[in-house]
N, C-alpha and C positions, 0 to 999 in steps of 0.2 A: 587647631594650633599645630598639631604634628604635620598636617598637610602644608601649612604655611612655611614651617621650618624646612620641609623637604624642598619646596619651590625655591627658597632662598639658597639652599645648598647647591641645587642644580644650576641656578643663575650664576652663583659664584664660580663654579667649575667651568661653565661656558665662557665667562669673561676671562678667566685665567688662561684657558687654552687659546682663545683668539688673540689676546695680548701677546702671548708668546709667539704665535705665528707671525704677527705683524712685525715684531722686533727682529725676527731671524729669517725672513724670507730669502735673503741673499746667500745664505751660507750653509744650508742643509745641516742644521744643528741637531745633534743626537737628542732624542726626547728624554734621555736619562740625565741631562745636565743638572747638577744640584743647585739649590739656592745657596749663595755665598754672602758673606758680610759685604755690605755695600757702603760702608762708612769711609773707606779709603778711596783710592783711585781705580779707574777702570781701563782695561785693555780690551778693545773690540777688534776682532778679526773678521774681515769681510772679503768677498771676491770682487774682482773688477766688474764694471757695469756690463761688459760684453759677455760675462760668464766664462765658460770654458773649463770649469772644474768645481771642486768643492773643498771645504775645510774639514778635516777630521779632528775632532777635539772640541773643547768648550770654547765657543766663539765670543763669550763675554765673561771676563774674569776680574775680580776685585781684590785689592790688597793694599797694604801700606808701603810707602816709599822704602825701597831697598829689599823688600820681601820678594821671594821667588814666586812666580805664578803657580797656581795649583796643578796645572797640566800642560804638557807640550801639545802643540798643534802641528798638523801637517797639511800642506797644500797638495791636493791630488787632482791631476788634470783628467778631463774627460777624454774619451777616445777621439783622436784627431787633433788634440791639443798638446802643448807641453807647458810646464811651469816655467815662467821666465823671471821670477824674483818677486820679493815683497817690496812694497812702496817705500820702505825705509832703507833699501839697498841690500838687505840680506838676500843671499842667493840660494841658501840651502832650503829645501822644501819643509824640513822639520825644524821647529824652533821652540825654545823654552825660555820665556822672557822674565825680566825683573821689573817690578813696578817702579815708575819714576815719580816725578813731582806734579804731573798733570795727567789727565785722561789721554789715552792714545787710541787712534783708529789706524789699523795697519791693513793694507789691501794686498791680497794675493793676486798677482797678474798672470794671466795665461795667454799664450799666443798660438797661432796655427802651427802644426807640426810638419817637419820635413818638406819644406817648400820647393818642390821640383816643378810644379805646375801652377798656373794662375789660380788664385783662390776667389771663388764667387760666393758671397754671403748674402742670403736673402732673409729678411725679417718681416714676417707678416704683421699687419696692424693689430690683429687679434692675439698674436702670439701662438696661435693654434696651427696645426698642420694643414696642408692642402689636401682636401679630400674629395673635391669635385672637379670633373673635367668640363663642366658646363658653366659654372659660376666663378668669376674672377674674384680674388681676394686682394685687397690693398696691401702693398708691401713697399719696402725700400731695398735697393740693391747696391751692394758695394763690391768692388773688384780690386784686388791687390796682387802683389808679386807678379806683375805682368812683364817687368823688365823695361817698361817705357812709361815715363811719368804721364804722358798724354793719354794713356790707356787706363789709368787708375780711375776708379769711381768711389764715391763715398755718399751713402744715403740717398741715392737717386730714386725718385718716386716712380713707382710702377705698380702693376698688379700681376697676379699669377694664377694659373689654373693648371689642372692636369691635362694630359693629352695621351692619345694612343687608342688602339682598338684592343687586340688580344693582350698587348703589353700592359694595359691598365689593370690587369688582374694579377700582376706580379708584385712582389714585395718592394722592389726598388722601382719607383715610378718615374715617368717622364713628365716634363712640364713645358708650358708655354708662358713666356714672359712678355708683357705688353707695357713698354715704358710710356710715361705721360708725354715725354718729348722724344723725338728721334735720337737714337744713340748708335754708335758703331763700336761695340765692345771688342777689344783686342784688335781693332782695325779690320775686322772681318768684312767681306763684301766690298762693293765699290762705292757705297754711300750709306749714311746713317738711315736707320729705320726704327719703327716702334716695336716690331714684333720679332721675337727670337725664340729658339727652341732649345731645351735641354734634354738630350736623348740619353736615357739610362743605359741602353744596350745590355740589359740584364740577361738576355738570351745568348749573348756572345761572350764567352768566358775569356776572350782576349781583349774585349772592348774596342777592337780595332777595325772590324770589317767595314762598318759604315764610313769611318774616316778614310780607309783605303779606297773605297769606291768613289767617294767624293773627290779625293785627290786625283785619281785617274781620270774621272769625268772632266775635271777642270783642265787636264792636259790635252784633251781631244778637241781640236778646233771645229769638228763637225757638230759639236754640242754647244749651242750659243749661250746657254747659262746653266750653271749648276751651283748649288749652294756651297759656300765656303764654311769651314768648320775648324774648331780647335778644342783640345781637351782642357778641362778645368776640374778642380775639386770643389764640390758643392757643400756648403753649410747652410742648413735651413733652420731658422730660429735657434742658431747656436749649436745645432746637432749635426755631426758629420754624416753626409749622405753618400759619399763616394765620388768616383771619377765619372764625369759626364762629358758628352760631346756637345759643345755650344755651337749652334749652327743657325743659318738663316732660315726663316720660315718660308716655305714655298707659297708664294702669293703673287698676285698681279702688281707690278710696279716697274717703272722704267729701269730701275737698277737691279731688278730681280727677273721675274717672268714678264718680258716686255711684249704686250699685245697691241702696242701702238696707241694706247689711250692718252699719252701725253704729247703726241705728235701734232704738228700744226694742221688744223682743218679736221681734226678727229670729231666724228659725230657719234655720241653715245647711243643715239636712238636708231642708228642705221641697222639694217637687218644683219649685215656682216660687221659687227662691232668689235671683233677680236675676242678670243676665248681661251680659257684654261680649262682643260678637261682631264679627268683621272679615270683610268680603268680601275675599278674598285669594287670588290665583292662585298664591301660593307656599305655601299651606296644607299642613300635614303632619298625619298621624295623631298621637295617637288621636282628638282631638276635632274632626275636620273632617267636613263633609257637603257634598253637591252639590245644587243646585236648578237644573234646566235645565242651562245651560252655565256656571254660576257656582259658584265654590268658596267655602266659608265655614269659619271656624275660631272655636271658642269660646275667648276669651282670659281669661276669669275661671275661678276654680277650680270644677271639677266633682267632686262627692263621690259621686254615685251615677249609675248608668246611666239611671235615671228622669229625672234632671235634664237630662242630655244629650238624651234623647228629647223632653223637653218643649220645650226651646228650638228644637231642629231642627224639630219639628212646628209650633211657633208661627210661625217665619219662613217655613216652607213654606205655611202658611195665609195669612200676610200677602202672600206672593208671588202666590198665587192671587187674593186679594181685589183687589190692585192691578191685576193683569191684567184682572180682571172690570170694574173701573171704577166700581162703585157707591160713592158717597160714604159712605153710612151704614155699609156693611160695612167699608170701609177705615178710617174714623175710629173704629170700635169697637176696632180693633187697633193703630193707630199714633197718635202725637202729630203732628197735622197741621202745627202751627207749625214744628216742626223739619224736616219734609219741604219746606215752602215756602221757608224761609230756606236750607236746605241746597241746594235746587235752584238758587236765585238765586246763591248763593256759587259753586257749581260751574260754572254757566253763564257767570257774569261772567268768571271766570278761564279759561273754556273748558278745563277740566282734563281732559286726555286719559286720565288714569289712573282716572277716576271709577268705571269698571266693571272695573278690573283688580286693584287692591290698595289697602291703606290706607284702606278705606272702612268706618268703624266705626258701630256701633249698640249701644244698651244698653237695659236694661229693669229696672225695680224689681219686687219681688214684688207681684203684683196689678195692676201698671201696664201702660201701653201701650209699644210699641216706639218709642224715640226715636233719631233719627239724630244722629251725632256721637260723639266729637269729629272734626273735619275735619283732614286731615293729608296731606302729601306733594304739593306743588304745584310741584316744581322743573321739571317739563316743561310746566307750564301757561303761559298768557299768551303764546302764540305761539312757544314754545320747542321745538316738535316739528314737523319737516317732514312727518310722516305725516298730520297733521291740517290740511287745507286750506293746506299749505305755510306754516303760521304765521299765516294771515290773522286779523284781528280781527273779521271779519264772519261772519255765519251762525250758526245754532243748531247746537250739537253735543250737549249733555247731554240735551236733550229730544227730539231727532230721531233716529229709528231709521235706521241706515245699514247697508245690506247689505255695504258694502265695509270695514266697520270693526268689529272684535269687542270693543273696549274700552268701548263704550257701556254705560250702566246701564239694564237693562230696566225698573226701577221708574219712573225719571224719564221714559223714553220712553213708557211706558204711561200715566202720569199726565198728561203733556202732551197726550195725545189727548183728554182730557176737558175740555169747555168750562168746567165748574165750577172745575177746578184752574187753568186758564189765567187765569180771572177773579181768582182768589186771588193768583196771581203778579203780575198786572198791578197790582192794588191795593197789594200789598206793595212792589213796586218803587218806586212813587211815595212810599211812606212812608219807605223807607230810602235814597232817593236822596242825601240829605245825608251819609249814612255813606260813600257811594262817594267823594264829594268829600273827606271827612276822611281816607279811606284814601290818596288821592292826595297830600294834604298831608303825611301820614306819610312817604311815599316822598321827597318833597322835603326833609323834615327830615333823614332819614338821609343823603341825597346831599350835603347841605350841611355836615353835622356831622362826617363822618369820611372825607373823600376820600383822605387819605394812607394811612390804615389799609387801605382797600379796594384802593388801588393797590399797596400792598406785598404783599397776598395774591397778586396776579398777577405780581409780580416773583419770588415764590417758585414759583408754579405758572404757567408760561408756556404758557397754553392758548389764547390768542386766535388765531383763524385755524384752529383744529382742531375737528373734530367729536368731542366727548367722549361724547355719547349720540346724540341725534336732532336736533341743531340744524339749522334751515333754512340754506340757503346765504347769505341776506342777513344772518343772525345771525353766521355764521362770518366774514363779510367785515369785521366791526367789529374795531378794533384797540386799543380803550382801554375802561376801565371806564366812563368818562363817556359814551362813545358807546352802550354797552350800556344804561346807565340811561336815557339820552334816548330810545332806541328802545323800551324797556319802557314808559316814561311815555306816549309817543305811542300805543302799542298800547292801553293802558288808557283813554286819552281817547277813542280811536276806538271801542273796545268799548262804553264807556258810552253814547256817542252812538248807536251802532247799536242797542243794546238799548232806548234811549229810544224810538226809532221802532218797534221790534218790539213793545214792550209798550204802545204808545200806543192800539192798537185790536185788537179781536178778529180783524178781517180780516188785519191785518199779522202778528199772532202765528200764526194758523193758516196763513197763506200761507208763513211761514218754515218751518213744520213740514213742509209738503208739498214744499218745494223739494228738488231732487236735483242733485247735481253732474253 
C-alpha cells in the first residue's frame, strides 16, 4: 500500500512539472511562480514567435476586473536584439497591468538591433545547432535590411553545414549554405547559384582581410574570376552569431570558375575536359597528387583515369617549365597575365598561406593554365607572427626562404627571372590606383558599420588572445577600431615599400637576395 501511494505521488509530480513546461515554453517563466486564484480573468504574457528575448516575471496572472496584477513583468531582449514594444501598443519594457473584463494575451515583440548591415537569419529544421561539416541540415533562410526590396528573402528553403579546415576548431564557425533553388543574395556574383559561403574570419580581428583581398582581386583584369562578397550579421536559430562575410563558393560554373563545360561542343569525356585544381596541404584521395613538396587536389569532376592523369601531368610539366625559367616554354603552358596579377596580389598582402592551401588554378579544354580564384587571406597583411613578426616590409611571395615552408615555388622561381620582374614592375605602376581604391574601400567599411563590427566582439571576446598566429603587437590591441587602424597603416606602409622595391631592377633584385 505504501509503495502504491509513493508511485501515485511520483506520477502526480511528473504530470505537474510537464504540464507547466508545456504551458510556458515560450516565455522562460521562473520556476517559483506561485499558484493564484483562477476564478477571475487571466493575463498571459508571451514573446513573439521569432523569439529574441524573454519575459521576467509571472507570465500567467489571475484576478478580478479592476484589480491590479500581482506582479510587474519586464521584456528583456537577448544579445543582438532590442525590445520593440508590446502587442497592445505599450512601448515601455516594464509594465504592471490591471485586470479587465476578458482574458488577455499580450505579446512582447523583439527585433534585430542596430541595423547597419544586412541581417541573415537561418533556422534549422531541427532547431539545433550546426555541428557537422559533412552532413547538411535542412533550414530556411531569411535576409532583411538589405536596402533593396529585390534582395530581401523570407523563409527560403535551403540546407546548411559547417566548412573549413583549421578554422573548424574555433568557437565562431564558418558555414556553407545550399539553397533548394538558385539564389543571388544581395545581388552578389553575376548569376544566381545554389551554393554560398559564410566566412567567420575569427582569426582576423578586423574581419576585413578576406573582404579586402576579394575586392582587390576583382579590380585586377588579369584575374578572370574572383568571388564577390559582402558583410552580413548572422542569426542562427534566433541566436546572434556575429559579422560574417557572405561570398560565392569556389566551384565550377559558367558564372564562377568557367572551365568551358557549358560551351557549345563541350565533351565531358574528353581527356582535356577542363579542370579546377587547388594547391592544398589538406588534400585527400582519390584525386590528389604531389609535385616536389606540394600537394594538389582536383576540385572539378573527374570521369576517367585518363583525365586525372592528363591534368596531373600538365601541372607537373608547368612546374618544370617555371623552374626552368624560359619565358616561351612557360607562356606556352600558362596564362601569364593571371600569374603576374596573382603574384602582385599575394605579395601586396604578404599572404603567408600562398604555398600552403586555398591556392587555385583552372584550365579550359585546349587552353592554358590560369591562376585563380584567390582565396583565404585571414592570416595575411601582418596577422601572423611567424612571417617577419607581421612586418609590412620585405618580399615574401617571390623570395625563397629556407626557414619557411609555406612559400610558393612557382612565384619564387619566376621572381628569379629578370623578364618576369620587369613585367611585375610595369604592372604595379598600371594598377597602383587600384591599391588606393582598395584602401578607400577599407575606409568605407570602417565608417559605415562600426556598431555591427563592435557587437561581433561583444559576442566573441577575443581581443588580447592569440586565436591563431597573431603577433604580440596585434594581441595588444583592445578594440575593433584599433585593429582597423593598425591594418590600414600596415597596408599604407606595404604599398610604399613595394613602390620603392618595384621602382628599379636593382631594388627588386636586391630585395630578393636579402636574407633575415
